[in-house]
Biopython code that builds the backbone (N, CA, C, O; Angstrom):
import numpy as np
from Bio.PDB.StructureBuilder import StructureBuilder

atoms = [
    (1, "MET", "N", (-29.145, -17.563, -12.053)),
    (1, "MET", "CA", (-27.981, -16.740, -11.849)),
    (1, "MET", "C", (-27.242, -17.241, -10.611)),
    (1, "MET", "O", (-27.871, -17.457, -9.575)),
    (2, "PRO", "N", (-25.919, -17.431, -10.692)),
    (2, "PRO", "CA", (-25.192, -17.935, -9.528)),
    (2, "PRO", "C", (-25.150, -16.893, -8.412)),
    (2, "PRO", "O", (-25.086, -15.685, -8.639)),
    (3, "ARG", "N", (-25.188, -17.411, -7.247)),
    (3, "ARG", "CA", (-25.155, -16.553, -6.060)),
    (3, "ARG", "C", (-23.721, -16.059, -5.827)),
    (3, "ARG", "O", (-22.783, -16.855, -5.851)),
    (4, "PRO", "N", (-23.547, -14.744, -5.602)),
    (4, "PRO", "CA", (-22.185, -14.239, -5.382)),
    (4, "PRO", "C", (-21.602, -14.777, -4.084)),
    (4, "PRO", "O", (-22.314, -15.017, -3.109)),
    (5, "LYS", "N", (-20.308, -14.957, -4.099)),
    (5, "LYS", "CA", (-19.629, -15.462, -2.918)),
    (5, "LYS", "C", (-19.426, -14.322, -1.915)),
    (5, "LYS", "O", (-18.880, -13.280, -2.278)),
    (6, "PRO", "N", (-19.858, -14.502, -0.651)),
    (6, "PRO", "CA", (-19.662, -13.441, 0.334)),
    (6, "PRO", "C", (-18.184, -13.139, 0.574)),
    (6, "PRO", "O", (-17.823, -12.008, 0.899)),
    (7, "SER", "N", (-17.332, -14.149, 0.414)),
    (7, "SER", "CA", (-15.906, -13.919, 0.651)),
    (7, "SER", "C", (-15.299, -13.005, -0.405)),
    (7, "SER", "O", (-14.273, -12.372, -0.158)),
    (8, "ALA", "N", (-15.925, -12.927, -1.583)),
    (8, "ALA", "CA", (-15.399, -12.064, -2.643)),
    (8, "ALA", "C", (-15.437, -10.604, -2.227)),
    (8, "ALA", "O", (-14.521, -9.848, -2.552)),
    (9, "ASP", "N", (-16.486, -10.190, -1.507)),
    (9, "ASP", "CA", (-16.576, -8.813, -1.037)),
    (9, "ASP", "C", (-15.444, -8.512, -0.061)),
    (9, "ASP", "O", (-14.834, -7.445, -0.120)),
    (10, "TRP", "N", (-15.169, -9.455, 0.833)),
    (10, "TRP", "CA", (-14.092, -9.245, 1.804)),
    (10, "TRP", "C", (-12.732, -9.249, 1.120)),
    (10, "TRP", "O", (-11.820, -8.539, 1.544)),
    (11, "THR", "N", (-12.593, -10.040, 0.072)),
    (11, "THR", "CA", (-11.334, -10.040, -0.681)),
    (11, "THR", "C", (-11.094, -8.664, -1.293)),
    (11, "THR", "O", (-9.979, -8.146, -1.238)),
    (12, "ASN", "N", (-12.132, -8.074, -1.873)),
    (12, "ASN", "CA", (-12.008, -6.730, -2.439)),
    (12, "ASN", "C", (-11.671, -5.709, -1.358)),
    (12, "ASN", "O", (-10.872, -4.801, -1.587)),
    (13, "LEU", "N", (-12.270, -5.855, -0.197)),
    (13, "LEU", "CA", (-11.985, -4.941, 0.907)),
    (13, "LEU", "C", (-10.527, -5.057, 1.349)),
    (13, "LEU", "O", (-9.885, -4.055, 1.662)),
    (14, "ILE", "N", (-10.016, -6.274, 1.371)),
    (14, "ILE", "CA", (-8.616, -6.480, 1.769)),
    (14, "ILE", "C", (-7.675, -5.837, 0.753)),
    (14, "ILE", "O", (-6.678, -5.224, 1.133)),
    (15, "VAL", "N", (-7.982, -5.972, -0.518)),
    (15, "VAL", "CA", (-7.154, -5.347, -1.558)),
    (15, "VAL", "C", (-7.204, -3.826, -1.417)),
    (15, "VAL", "O", (-6.173, -3.158, -1.492)),
    (16, "ASP", "N", (-8.403, -3.281, -1.212)),
    (16, "ASP", "CA", (-8.541, -1.834, -1.035)),
    (16, "ASP", "C", (-7.798, -1.352, 0.214)),
    (16, "ASP", "O", (-7.168, -0.294, 0.199)),
    (17, "ALA", "N", (-7.874, -2.128, 1.282)),
    (17, "ALA", "CA", (-7.160, -1.764, 2.510)),
    (17, "ALA", "C", (-5.653, -1.809, 2.296)),
    (17, "ALA", "O", (-4.925, -0.991, 2.858)),
    (18, "SER", "N", (-5.183, -2.738, 1.506)),
    (18, "SER", "CA", (-3.748, -2.823, 1.207)),
    (18, "SER", "C", (-3.278, -1.609, 0.422)),
    (18, "SER", "O", (-2.189, -1.091, 0.673)),
    (19, "HIS", "N", (-4.087, -1.151, -0.523)),
    (19, "HIS", "CA", (-3.743, 0.059, -1.275)),
    (19, "HIS", "C", (-3.708, 1.268, -0.351)),
    (19, "HIS", "O", (-2.810, 2.104, -0.445)),
    (20, "LEU", "N", (-4.687, 1.357, 0.539)),
    (20, "LEU", "CA", (-4.719, 2.461, 1.500)),
    (20, "LEU", "C", (-3.489, 2.420, 2.402)),
    (20, "LEU", "O", (-2.899, 3.459, 2.699)),
    (21, "TRP", "N", (-3.106, 1.232, 2.832)),
    (21, "TRP", "CA", (-1.928, 1.070, 3.701)),
    (21, "TRP", "C", (-0.669, 1.569, 2.995)),
    (21, "TRP", "O", (0.141, 2.275, 3.595)),
    (22, "ALA", "N", (-0.505, 1.205, 1.728)),
    (22, "ALA", "CA", (0.676, 1.630, 0.979)),
    (22, "ALA", "C", (0.680, 3.142, 0.771)),
    (22, "ALA", "O", (1.712, 3.793, 0.938)),
    (23, "ASP", "N", (-0.474, 3.699, 0.405)),
    (23, "ASP", "CA", (-0.564, 5.146, 0.213)),
    (23, "ASP", "C", (-0.320, 5.893, 1.519)),
    (23, "ASP", "O", (0.342, 6.931, 1.530)),
    (24, "ALA", "N", (-0.853, 5.368, 2.617)),
    (24, "ALA", "CA", (-0.668, 6.022, 3.920)),
    (24, "ALA", "C", (0.807, 6.053, 4.309)),
    (24, "ALA", "O", (1.272, 7.029, 4.896)),
    (25, "GLY", "N", (1.540, 4.999, 3.988)),
    (25, "GLY", "CA", (2.974, 4.975, 4.273)),
    (25, "GLY", "C", (3.720, 6.071, 3.536)),
    (25, "GLY", "O", (4.623, 6.703, 4.083)),
    (26, "MET", "N", (3.327, 6.290, 2.276)),
    (26, "MET", "CA", (3.957, 7.366, 1.510)),
    (26, "MET", "C", (3.631, 8.730, 2.108)),
    (26, "MET", "O", (4.499, 9.599, 2.193)),
    (27, "VAL", "N", (2.380, 8.917, 2.521)),
    (27, "VAL", "CA", (1.978, 10.194, 3.115)),
    (27, "VAL", "C", (2.741, 10.442, 4.413)),
    (27, "VAL", "O", (3.175, 11.564, 4.671)),
    (28, "VAL", "N", (2.908, 9.406, 5.230)),
    (28, "VAL", "CA", (3.671, 9.555, 6.474)),
    (28, "VAL", "C", (5.098, 9.990, 6.168)),
    (28, "VAL", "O", (5.638, 10.870, 6.840)),
    (29, "ALA", "N", (5.709, 9.381, 5.161)),
    (29, "ALA", "CA", (7.079, 9.747, 4.796)),
    (29, "ALA", "C", (7.153, 11.187, 4.297)),
    (29, "ALA", "O", (8.030, 11.946, 4.710)),
    (30, "PHE", "N", (6.230, 11.562, 3.407)),
    (30, "PHE", "CA", (6.226, 12.933, 2.884)),
    (30, "PHE", "C", (5.995, 13.953, 3.996)),
    (30, "PHE", "O", (6.660, 14.988, 4.050)),
    (31, "ARG", "N", (5.042, 13.650, 4.883)),
    (31, "ARG", "CA", (4.742, 14.586, 5.972)),
    (31, "ARG", "C", (5.906, 14.670, 6.950)),
    (31, "ARG", "O", (6.231, 15.755, 7.432)),
    (32, "SER", "N", (6.521, 13.567, 7.241)),
    (32, "SER", "CA", (7.670, 13.564, 8.153)),
    (32, "SER", "C", (8.781, 14.436, 7.590)),
    (32, "SER", "O", (9.410, 15.205, 8.316)),
    (33, "TRP", "N", (9.016, 14.308, 6.292)),
    (33, "TRP", "CA", (10.050, 15.105, 5.642)),
    (33, "TRP", "C", (9.725, 16.594, 5.767)),
    (33, "TRP", "O", (10.595, 17.405, 6.085)),
    (34, "ARG", "N", (8.481, 16.937, 5.515)),
    (34, "ARG", "CA", (8.075, 18.342, 5.582)),
    (34, "ARG", "C", (8.184, 18.876, 7.010)),
    (34, "ARG", "O", (8.635, 20.003, 7.213)),
    (35, "ILE", "N", (7.782, 18.093, 7.985)),
    (35, "ILE", "CA", (7.828, 18.533, 9.379)),
    (35, "ILE", "C", (9.269, 18.633, 9.863)),
    (35, "ILE", "O", (9.596, 19.524, 10.647)),
    (36, "MET", "N", (10.136, 17.729, 9.404)),
    (36, "MET", "CA", (11.554, 17.781, 9.807)),
    (36, "MET", "C", (12.223, 19.064, 9.343)),
    (36, "MET", "O", (13.149, 19.551, 9.992)),
    (37, "HIS", "N", (11.766, 19.610, 8.233)),
    (37, "HIS", "CA", (12.357, 20.840, 7.720)),
    (37, "HIS", "C", (11.973, 22.055, 8.562)),
    (37, "HIS", "O", (12.630, 23.093, 8.495)),
    (38, "GLY", "N", (10.909, 21.924, 9.352)),
    (38, "GLY", "CA", (10.518, 23.003, 10.248)),
    (38, "GLY", "C", (9.923, 24.196, 9.529)),
    (38, "GLY", "O", (9.627, 24.148, 8.335)),
    (39, "GLY", "N", (9.754, 25.271, 10.289)),
    (39, "GLY", "CA", (9.232, 26.513, 9.735)),
    (39, "GLY", "C", (7.714, 26.534, 9.662)),
    (39, "GLY", "O", (7.023, 25.691, 10.235)),
    (40, "ALA", "N", (7.229, 27.523, 8.940)),
    (40, "ALA", "CA", (5.783, 27.730, 8.832)),
    (40, "ALA", "C", (5.099, 26.565, 8.111)),
    (40, "ALA", "O", (3.987, 26.183, 8.476)),
    (41, "ALA", "N", (5.751, 26.000, 7.095)),
    (41, "ALA", "CA", (5.160, 24.872, 6.358)),
    (41, "ALA", "C", (4.976, 23.663, 7.274)),
    (41, "ALA", "O", (3.992, 22.935, 7.151)),
    (42, "ALA", "N", (5.915, 23.451, 8.184)),
    (42, "ALA", "CA", (5.814, 22.326, 9.115)),
    (42, "ALA", "C", (4.643, 22.524, 10.071)),
    (42, "ALA", "O", (3.879, 21.594, 10.327)),
    (43, "ALA", "N", (4.507, 23.731, 10.594)),
    (43, "ALA", "CA", (3.404, 24.009, 11.520)),
    (43, "ALA", "C", (2.065, 23.865, 10.808)),
    (43, "ALA", "O", (1.117, 23.309, 11.364)),
    (44, "GLN", "N", (1.990, 24.360, 9.593)),
    (44, "GLN", "CA", (0.756, 24.260, 8.818)),
    (44, "GLN", "C", (0.419, 22.796, 8.517)),
    (44, "GLN", "O", (-0.743, 22.397, 8.597)),
    (45, "GLU", "N", (1.420, 22.008, 8.176)),
    (45, "GLU", "CA", (1.196, 20.589, 7.869)),
    (45, "GLU", "C", (0.721, 19.838, 9.107)),
    (45, "GLU", "O", (-0.167, 18.989, 9.026)),
    (46, "PHE", "N", (1.317, 20.156, 10.255)),
    (46, "PHE", "CA", (0.922, 19.497, 11.496)),
    (46, "PHE", "C", (-0.524, 19.834, 11.849)),
    (46, "PHE", "O", (-1.290, 18.948, 12.228)),
    (47, "GLU", "N", (-0.900, 21.096, 11.729)),
    (47, "GLU", "CA", (-2.284, 21.496, 12.005)),
    (47, "GLU", "C", (-3.254, 20.830, 11.033)),
    (47, "GLU", "O", (-4.332, 20.383, 11.425)),
    (48, "ARG", "N", (-2.865, 20.770, 9.774)),
    (48, "ARG", "CA", (-3.710, 20.137, 8.770)),
    (48, "ARG", "C", (-3.903, 18.652, 9.087)),
    (48, "ARG", "O", (-5.010, 18.125, 8.976)),
    (49, "MET", "N", (-2.829, 17.994, 9.476)),
    (49, "MET", "CA", (-2.886, 16.576, 9.802)),
    (49, "MET", "C", (-3.883, 16.326, 10.938)),
    (49, "MET", "O", (-4.717, 15.425, 10.852)),
    (50, "LEU", "N", (-3.790, 17.120, 11.988)),
    (50, "LEU", "CA", (-4.700, 16.939, 13.118)),
    (50, "LEU", "C", (-6.148, 17.236, 12.745)),
    (50, "LEU", "O", (-7.054, 16.500, 13.135)),
    (51, "SER", "N", (-6.368, 18.304, 11.996)),
    (51, "SER", "CA", (-7.744, 18.652, 11.630)),
    (51, "SER", "C", (-8.362, 17.593, 10.711)),
    (51, "SER", "O", (-9.556, 17.311, 10.813)),
    (52, "GLU", "N", (-7.562, 17.004, 9.816)),
    (52, "GLU", "CA", (-8.078, 15.949, 8.945)),
    (52, "GLU", "C", (-8.481, 14.714, 9.738)),
    (52, "GLU", "O", (-9.496, 14.080, 9.451)),
    (53, "LYS", "N", (-7.682, 14.385, 10.730)),
    (53, "LYS", "CA", (-8.010, 13.203, 11.547)),
    (53, "LYS", "C", (-9.296, 13.437, 12.338)),
    (53, "LYS", "O", (-10.128, 12.539, 12.460)),
    (54, "MET", "N", (-9.451, 14.644, 12.872)),
    (54, "MET", "CA", (-10.679, 14.964, 13.610)),
    (54, "MET", "C", (-11.885, 14.961, 12.675)),
    (54, "MET", "O", (-12.943, 14.442, 13.030)),
    (55, "GLU", "N", (-11.733, 15.530, 11.495)),
    (55, "GLU", "CA", (-12.821, 15.566, 10.511)),
    (55, "GLU", "C", (-13.251, 14.148, 10.138)),
    (55, "GLU", "O", (-14.445, 13.852, 10.084)),
    (56, "ALA", "N", (-12.286, 13.282, 9.883)),
    (56, "ALA", "CA", (-12.605, 11.896, 9.523)),
    (56, "ALA", "C", (-13.308, 11.184, 10.681)),
    (56, "ALA", "O", (-14.257, 10.429, 10.469)),
    (57, "GLY", "N", (-12.839, 11.428, 11.893)),
    (57, "GLY", "CA", (-13.473, 10.809, 13.059)),
    (57, "GLY", "C", (-14.912, 11.252, 13.233)),
    (57, "GLY", "O", (-15.783, 10.432, 13.522)),
    (58, "PHE", "N", (-15.174, 12.544, 13.061)),
    (58, "PHE", "CA", (-16.546, 13.054, 13.171)),
    (58, "PHE", "C", (-17.428, 12.499, 12.056)),
    (58, "PHE", "O", (-18.594, 12.178, 12.286)),
    (59, "GLU", "N", (-16.878, 12.387, 10.861)),
    (59, "GLU", "CA", (-17.651, 11.837, 9.748)),
    (59, "GLU", "C", (-18.043, 10.384, 10.029)),
    (59, "GLU", "O", (-19.181, 9.987, 9.778)),
    (60, "LEU", "N", (-17.108, 9.601, 10.546)),
    (60, "LEU", "CA", (-17.412, 8.205, 10.869)),
    (60, "LEU", "C", (-18.372, 8.098, 12.044)),
    (60, "LEU", "O", (-19.236, 7.221, 12.058)),
    (61, "ALA", "N", (-18.233, 8.975, 13.026)),
    (61, "ALA", "CA", (-19.166, 8.968, 14.160)),
    (61, "ALA", "C", (-20.581, 9.284, 13.681)),
    (61, "ALA", "O", (-21.548, 8.690, 14.156)),
    (62, "GLY", "N", (-20.698, 10.218, 12.740)),
    (62, "GLY", "CA", (-22.004, 10.538, 12.173)),
    (62, "GLY", "C", (-22.607, 9.359, 11.432)),
    (62, "GLY", "O", (-23.806, 9.097, 11.530)),
    (63, "ALA", "N", (-21.768, 8.649, 10.690)),
    (63, "ALA", "CA", (-22.252, 7.464, 9.964)),
    (63, "ALA", "C", (-22.736, 6.401, 10.945)),
    (63, "ALA", "O", (-23.744, 5.737, 10.702)),
    (64, "LEU", "N", (-22.031, 6.247, 12.027)),
    (64, "LEU", "CA", (-22.428, 5.268, 13.048)),
    (64, "LEU", "C", (-23.728, 5.691, 13.718)),
    (64, "LEU", "O", (-24.616, 4.866, 13.933)),
    (65, "ALA", "N", (-23.842, 6.974, 14.050)),
    (65, "ALA", "CA", (-25.027, 7.476, 14.752)),
    (65, "ALA", "C", (-26.279, 7.412, 13.891)),
    (65, "ALA", "O", (-27.377, 7.212, 14.411)),
    (66, "THR", "N", (-26.128, 7.579, 12.581)),
    (66, "THR", "CA", (-27.302, 7.580, 11.699)),
    (66, "THR", "C", (-27.658, 6.196, 11.185)),
    (66, "THR", "O", (-28.646, 6.041, 10.467)),
    (67, "GLY", "N", (-26.877, 5.192, 11.537)),
    (67, "GLY", "CA", (-27.200, 3.826, 11.152)),
    (67, "GLY", "C", (-26.746, 3.433, 9.763)),
    (67, "GLY", "O", (-27.192, 2.413, 9.237)),
    (68, "ARG", "N", (-25.860, 4.227, 9.147)),
    (68, "ARG", "CA", (-25.366, 3.864, 7.812)),
    (68, "ARG", "C", (-24.455, 2.650, 7.850)),
    (68, "ARG", "O", (-24.213, 2.024, 6.818)),
    (69, "LEU", "N", (-23.953, 2.314, 9.016)),
    (69, "LEU", "CA", (-23.026, 1.185, 9.143)),
    (69, "LEU", "C", (-23.782, -0.032, 9.649)),
    (69, "LEU", "O", (-23.642, -0.439, 10.802)),
    (70, "ALA", "N", (-24.582, -0.600, 8.767)),
    (70, "ALA", "CA", (-25.490, -1.677, 9.150)),
    (70, "ALA", "C", (-24.806, -3.031, 9.312)),
    (70, "ALA", "O", (-25.369, -3.938, 9.926)),
    (71, "SER", "N", (-23.603, -3.177, 8.769)),
    (71, "SER", "CA", (-22.919, -4.464, 8.842)),
    (71, "SER", "C", (-21.423, -4.211, 8.979)),
    (71, "SER", "O", (-20.957, -3.104, 8.710)),
    (72, "PRO", "N", (-20.671, -5.217, 9.391)),
    (72, "PRO", "CA", (-19.214, -5.047, 9.444)),
    (72, "PRO", "C", (-18.624, -4.687, 8.082)),
    (72, "PRO", "O", (-17.682, -3.899, 7.997)),
    (73, "GLU", "N", (-19.173, -5.260, 7.032)),
    (73, "GLU", "CA", (-18.689, -4.950, 5.693)),
    (73, "GLU", "C", (-18.966, -3.490, 5.339)),
    (73, "GLU", "O", (-18.105, -2.817, 4.772)),
    (74, "ALA", "N", (-20.151, -3.002, 5.666)),
    (74, "ALA", "CA", (-20.494, -1.601, 5.387)),
    (74, "ALA", "C", (-19.606, -0.661, 6.195)),
    (74, "ALA", "O", (-19.179, 0.379, 5.694)),
    (75, "ALA", "N", (-19.330, -1.026, 7.439)),
    (75, "ALA", "CA", (-18.457, -0.199, 8.279)),
    (75, "ALA", "C", (-17.050, -0.160, 7.706)),
    (75, "ALA", "O", (-16.427, 0.901, 7.660)),
    (76, "THR", "N", (-16.550, -1.299, 7.273)),
    (76, "THR", "CA", (-15.213, -1.362, 6.694)),
    (76, "THR", "C", (-15.144, -0.537, 5.423)),
    (76, "THR", "O", (-14.183, 0.204, 5.214)),
    (77, "ARG", "N", (-16.148, -0.658, 4.577)),
    (77, "ARG", "CA", (-16.182, 0.094, 3.326)),
    (77, "ARG", "C", (-16.236, 1.598, 3.613)),
    (77, "ARG", "O", (-15.557, 2.376, 2.943)),
    (78, "GLU", "N", (-17.025, 2.011, 4.589)),
    (78, "GLU", "CA", (-17.128, 3.432, 4.952)),
    (78, "GLU", "C", (-15.795, 3.968, 5.478)),
    (78, "GLU", "O", (-15.363, 5.059, 5.106)),
    (79, "ILE", "N", (-15.157, 3.196, 6.336)),
    (79, "ILE", "CA", (-13.861, 3.609, 6.899)),
    (79, "ILE", "C", (-12.822, 3.748, 5.795)),
    (79, "ILE", "O", (-12.080, 4.729, 5.756)),
    (80, "LEU", "N", (-12.771, 2.765, 4.897)),
    (80, "LEU", "CA", (-11.818, 2.840, 3.786)),
    (80, "LEU", "C", (-12.120, 4.041, 2.892)),
    (80, "LEU", "O", (-11.205, 4.688, 2.383)),
    (81, "GLY", "N", (-13.390, 4.331, 2.707)),
    (81, "GLY", "CA", (-13.762, 5.468, 1.869)),
    (81, "GLY", "C", (-13.362, 6.799, 2.486)),
    (81, "GLY", "O", (-12.786, 7.656, 1.816)),
    (82, "VAL", "N", (-13.671, 6.964, 3.769)),
    (82, "VAL", "CA", (-13.371, 8.230, 4.451)),
    (82, "VAL", "C", (-11.867, 8.462, 4.527)),
    (82, "VAL", "O", (-11.376, 9.513, 4.114)),
    (83, "PHE", "N", (-11.147, 7.496, 5.048)),
    (83, "PHE", "CA", (-9.703, 7.673, 5.179)),
    (83, "PHE", "C", (-9.011, 7.657, 3.818)),
    (83, "PHE", "O", (-8.013, 8.348, 3.615)),
    (84, "GLY", "N", (-9.543, 6.871, 2.894)),
    (84, "GLY", "CA", (-8.957, 6.800, 1.562)),
    (84, "GLY", "C", (-8.984, 8.139, 0.843)),
    (84, "GLY", "O", (-8.011, 8.508, 0.184)),
    (85, "ARG", "N", (-10.093, 8.873, 0.962)),
    (85, "ARG", "CA", (-10.175, 10.191, 0.321)),
    (85, "ARG", "C", (-9.088, 11.121, 0.843)),
    (85, "ARG", "O", (-8.419, 11.802, 0.066)),
    (86, "HIS", "N", (-8.914, 11.147, 2.162)),
    (86, "HIS", "CA", (-7.903, 12.020, 2.762)),
    (86, "HIS", "C", (-6.495, 11.587, 2.359)),
    (86, "HIS", "O", (-5.665, 12.421, 1.997)),
    (87, "VAL", "N", (-6.234, 10.303, 2.423)),
    (87, "VAL", "CA", (-4.887, 9.803, 2.121)),
    (87, "VAL", "C", (-4.530, 10.053, 0.654)),
    (87, "VAL", "O", (-3.427, 10.513, 0.357)),
    (88, "ARG", "N", (-5.449, 9.755, -0.262)),
    (88, "ARG", "CA", (-5.167, 9.981, -1.684)),
    (88, "ARG", "C", (-4.956, 11.464, -1.979)),
    (88, "ARG", "O", (-4.072, 11.831, -2.752)),
    (89, "SER", "N", (-5.764, 12.300, -1.366)),
    (89, "SER", "CA", (-5.599, 13.746, -1.549)),
    (89, "SER", "C", (-4.238, 14.211, -1.051)),
    (89, "SER", "O", (-3.562, 14.998, -1.714)),
    (90, "ASN", "N", (-3.845, 13.728, 0.102)),
    (90, "ASN", "CA", (-2.539, 14.114, 0.660)),
    (90, "ASN", "C", (-1.390, 13.569, -0.171)),
    (90, "ASN", "O", (-0.377, 14.247, -0.343)),
    (91, "ARG", "N", (-1.530, 12.369, -0.684)),
    (91, "ARG", "CA", (-0.469, 11.801, -1.516)),
    (91, "ARG", "C", (-0.253, 12.641, -2.764)),
    (91, "ARG", "O", (0.884, 12.902, -3.157)),
    (92, "ARG", "N", (-1.353, 13.065, -3.390)),
    (92, "ARG", "CA", (-1.238, 13.925, -4.587)),
    (92, "ARG", "C", (-0.642, 15.278, -4.220)),
    (92, "ARG", "O", (0.209, 15.801, -4.940)),
    (93, "ARG", "N", (-1.084, 15.840, -3.112)),
    (93, "ARG", "CA", (-0.626, 17.171, -2.714)),
    (93, "ARG", "C", (0.830, 17.167, -2.304)),
    (93, "ARG", "O", (1.572, 18.079, -2.669)),
    (94, "LEU", "N", (1.257, 16.168, -1.556)),
    (94, "LEU", "CA", (2.606, 16.133, -1.021)),
    (94, "LEU", "C", (3.618, 15.505, -1.969)),
    (94, "LEU", "O", (4.801, 15.843, -1.931)),
    (95, "GLY", "N", (3.158, 14.592, -2.819)),
    (95, "GLY", "CA", (4.077, 13.857, -3.691)),
    (95, "GLY", "C", (4.392, 14.619, -4.891)),
    (95, "GLY", "O", (5.153, 14.150, -5.738)),
]
sb = StructureBuilder()
sb.init_structure("model")
sb.init_model(0)
sb.init_chain("A")
sb.init_seg("    ")
for serial, (resi, resn, name, xyz) in enumerate(atoms, 1):
    if name == "N":
        sb.init_residue(resn, " ", resi, " ")
    sb.init_atom(name, np.array(xyz, "f"), 0.0, 1.0, " ", f" {name:<3s}", serial, name[0])
structure = sb.get_structure()
């Protein structure tokens, strides 16, 4: 059986990161629009944005503390997974 190319994993990570980057741009635009309109929805969106960032940071800190991030590739995959879930959820909710 041929040995898999290590660069193939990084190529997949780059593609996944590019998708996350594009989705994050849409979320920033949608959130900016909502916040510009002001009112209770803007305040709620701002609070939600901050709490999601803190939640993601704590989740990644936990992964680091428990040793789940054994390699740079594993760390990258975990980061893309954590932030990707939040970004995709927000894109569906806001779009």
